[in-house]
Structures are given as C-alpha cells and as structure tokens.
N, C-alpha and C positions, 0 to 999 in steps of 0.2 A: 468646469471647475473654476472657483474664484477664491480669492483670499479674503481676509477679514474686511478689506475695504471694497470688496465687490469687483476687483480687477481680475480680468481673465488671465489664466495661467498659460494661455495659448497665444501664438502669434507674436506680433510686434510688442504688445503689452508685456508679455512674459519676458521677451528678450531684454526690454528696457529695465524691468525690475531685476532680472538676473544680473545685468551689468551694474546696477546700483548696489546690489548685495555683494557681488564678487567682481570688483573693478579690475582685478588683475587676471581674471580668468582668460580673457582673450590673449593677453600678453603671454601667459603661461602656455596657451595653446600654440602660439607662434614659436615660443622657445622649444616646445616639444617637437614641433615640425622641424625646426632648425637642427635640433640635436639628432633627430631621426635621420635627417639628410646627412649630417656629419658622420653618423654611425655607418650609413651606407657607403659613403665616400671612403671612410677608413677601412671598411671591410673590403671594398674593391681594391684599394691600394695594397692591403695585406695580401690579397689573393695574387696580385701582380708580383709583389715581393716574394711570396712563397714560390711562384712559378720560376722566377729568376733564380732564387736560392736553390731550388730543386735542380734546375738545369746546371747551375754551377757545381753542385755536389756530384751530379751525374757525370759531368765532364772530368772532374777530378778523379772519380772512381774509374772511369774508362782509361785515363792516363796511368793510374796506378796498376790496373790490370795489364796494360801493355808493358809497363816496366817489369812487372813480375814475370810475364811471359818471356821477355827478353833475358832477364836474369836467369830464369830456368833454362832457357836454351843455351846460354853461355856456360852455365854450370854443367849441363849435360855434355857439352863439347869438351870441357876441361876433364870431366870424369872419364869420358871416352879416351881422351889422350892419356890420362894416367893409367887407365886399364891397359892400353896398348903398350905403354912403356914397361909395365910390370910383366906382361906376357913375353917381352923381348929379353 
C-alpha cells in the first residue's frame, strides 16, 4: 500500500509519516505505560493496606470476643453466687 505520494505505509517510512502526523503519539504511549505502572503500584499498595487493615480488624474482633467471654464468665459467677444466697 502507498499514499498519494507513493510512500509505503509499511516499515520505517510508515513510522516516520506516523510520527509526523501524530507527534505526541509516542509521548502518549509513554504516559499510558507510566500510568499503567502507577496503577499497578497503587493496586499492590492497596492490597498490602487491605491485608494490614484486615489483620487489625481481626485482632480487634478476637480481643472483643475474649472480653465478652470474660464478661460472660464473670456474670455467670455472680449469678451463681446470687442463686446460692437466695437458696440460703
């Protein structure tokens, strides 16, 4: 294939003509690559943050469960004590 001037649309000739018509295309390609890389980095950072946040919430939940178990145990002891006093 060739254009109106007979220049080939393939190979170096095409690349040269493409760069003349779209001078910012290569720069845009670099920007897209940089943005893609930044997106990957942010996604990885987000995954790390999510793991840390999940572990933090898990630790808090385990602590809350332990506190509830302790409170329940103490309440049962008090209830048992009250029941023993009422029987007496």
